N, C-alpha and C positions, 0 to 999 in steps of 0.2 A: 962605223954605223951599228956594228955587232956591239962592243961595249955600251953604247947609249941604250942599246934594248936589251942588255941583260943587265943593266944599272937600272932601268925602271921595272922591270919583272921583279927585281931584289926589292929594292926601297919601295916601291906602291905593292908590290906582293906581300911583305911584311905588314906594310897598312892599312890590307886590306883582312886581314884576319878578322877583325870583326865583322866586316861586311860578309864574307862566306862561310866564318868557321870560328862563332863566338863560343859554340860549347868546347870548342879544341880550344879557344884560349882560356878558360876557364880552368878548363882541368890542369892545363899546362900551370898556370900560377896557382894553383892548388899545389900541385908537385913538388914544384921548383921552388915558390913563395913569390911574394910581389917584387921584391928589390932584384934579383939573379934574372926573373923574368923580364924587369924592364931594362936590364943590364942587357941582355941578350938581345932583345928586342933595336935598344941602340947602337948595338955593335953591328947588326945587319945590317941597320938603316943607314950607319954612316958609310959603310962599306958600298951600299947602293948608291948612294949618294955620289961619293969617290969615282963610281964607273959611271954615274949619268955625266958628273964635270969631266972626266977624261975623254967620254966614250964623243960625247957632245964638241968639245974643245979638238977632237982629230976630226968628225965628221963636217967643223966648217972649214978644217983647211982646203977638202975637197968636194965644195958642195953642190947638190943637184936642185938647180931652182926650178919651183914650180909656178910660180908666178911673178909680176912685179906690182906690189899691192901700190894703189894710188898714193901721193906725196901725205897726202894728209892723212892717211890711216895713221899711221904711228901717233898723231895727237888723240886720237880717237882711244889707240892703246892705253895713253899716259892716264888719260880720264880712267880707264876699267882700273889699269892699276892704283889710281888714286882711294879709288872706290875699294878696293881691294884692301889696302894697306887700314882704311877706315875699319871695315870688317874683323879684320885679323886685328885690329886693337880694342876693338868690344868685343873679341874674347877674352880680356886681360884687363881691362880696366874695370872695376867691382861697380854695382850699381848703375850701369846703362840700360837703358830700355831699347838698344838695338838688339843686345843679346835675347830679351825674350820675345822680341819678335822676330827674330832671323832664326831663334833654337841652334842653331850650329854656326857661329859668326866665322872662326877659324876655316872648318871647309868650305864655306859660300865665299870667303877670301879666297881661297885658292881659285875654286870654279871662277871665278871673273877674274883674276889675276889670267889663267889659263885661255880665258876665253879672250880677254883683250890682247891677247899676244899671238893666239891663233889668226885674227884678223890682220896684222903685219910679217903674220909668219911666211917667208917667201921662199924658203928651203924644205927641203925635206926633213934635214935632221930636228926643224923647228917644226915642222908639221906633226912629226913624232913626238916629240918632248911635250909639247904643248897639248897636244890632241891626248896623248896618255893621262895626262893631270887633269885635263877636262873630265873625260870620261869617267874616272877614278873618285875625282869630286863629286861627279851627278850622282856618282853608286854609293858612294859613303855619305853625302848627305842624305839620301831617302831612306839608307839602313839606320842610320841616326834619328831620325825622326820616327821612323818607325818605331825603334826600342823606346824613344821616348814617349810615346803614345801607349805602349805597351804596359811602361812603368808608371806612367801617371806623372811624370816629371813636370815640377811647375818652375818657372825660372821666378825669383824674384824679381818684384816692378824696380823700375831705376827711376832718376830725375833728370830734367831736363840738363842741368847743371853735369852733370855727370855723361849725356851725351855731347853736350860741347866739349868736356875735356877730351872724351873718346875721341872724336872729330880733328881736335887738336894734334892729339898724339899722333895718330894716323897721317893726318895731313904732314906733321913734321916727319917723321918718319919717312914718309913718302918724299918728302922734299930734300932730304939729305941724299937718299938712296939713289933719286933721279937727277941729282945736280953733281953729285960728289961721287958716288961708291958704283953707279951703273956703266959707267966707260970703262973705270980700272976693273972691276971686276967682271962684266960681261964682256967688254970688247965694243959695245957701241952707248954712244951718247944721246940719250934719246933728245936733248934738248943743243947737241951740237957744242956741249960745253967741255 
């Protein structure tokens, strides 16, 4: 569990610089340059992610069970995961109307994913992992929206066809991950496949 917590602190810590230290970030980018900053940011993020994966894997070997979720709860989790994939797609598919409506669909997607997984998290490690991402996403979303409001950010309008494309891309990615990748990569097959 210690490695999981260290990984979360490192990964979410580096992703929280804009929330708690935007001025520090600006100074470091000016001092180092944008590309070295991105490189350092990426290396620290990768190290934190590796520790999360390692720590969560170790914690699953000796689970501490908190509760037994109802059987149907994992279906609710899959619906939230589908919504999360669509929101994440909205961050990258240009010209959709979801991004202007949500503001920061990537962070909203992480928040939706984490909340959905908290519903079916039955172990302490799962609660720590998804709870940490959920709290981080709430804080980051609020900070990002405040920055947008202060800067007068206006997202370009989108079209219904781009909304449909966004939903199709997100749903296809969710389908591939849920049915083919989640089991081999995570160790839990959401649909028993």
